Phi, psi and omega in degrees: 000316180294324180297321179295318179295321179293321179295317178297318179297319179295320177297318178298320178297320179295318179298316179297320179296320179294319178297318179296318179296321182291326178290326175295318179295317181297317180293324177295321179293319181291334176282327182280338184301308179296326178295317179298315179296320177299318180293326175297319179296315179300315179298319178296319178296318178298318178297316183301319184270349182254332180280138184291181184267015181294163178235154176226159177270125175232112183052048178064022176236140177281129181231135177295143183301325185291340180285335182294306177294331177294325176296316179297315178298320178299323177293325176292323177298314179300317179298319180295315180296316180294322178296320179293318178296320179296320179294321178295323178293317179298324180281344179087028179273000000 
């Protein structure tokens, strides 16, 4: 009987430790999110001013070269935003 109570107590301690670790991770993620978005903006500005004015054909349409890396960066921004929203839903916010 005492062994079962000790095991339950140990399990409860593990659950509490996991909850504490997850709140540390969540606060770290919420602090890094604005920094990540700011860095995406900086990267986009750098691309805009460094990539030349050439054009390429994409699906039979002429597209300026600078829009291609901006599109790629935009997909990373979308992925970051969706990941944060998914994390907020998991936490119940």
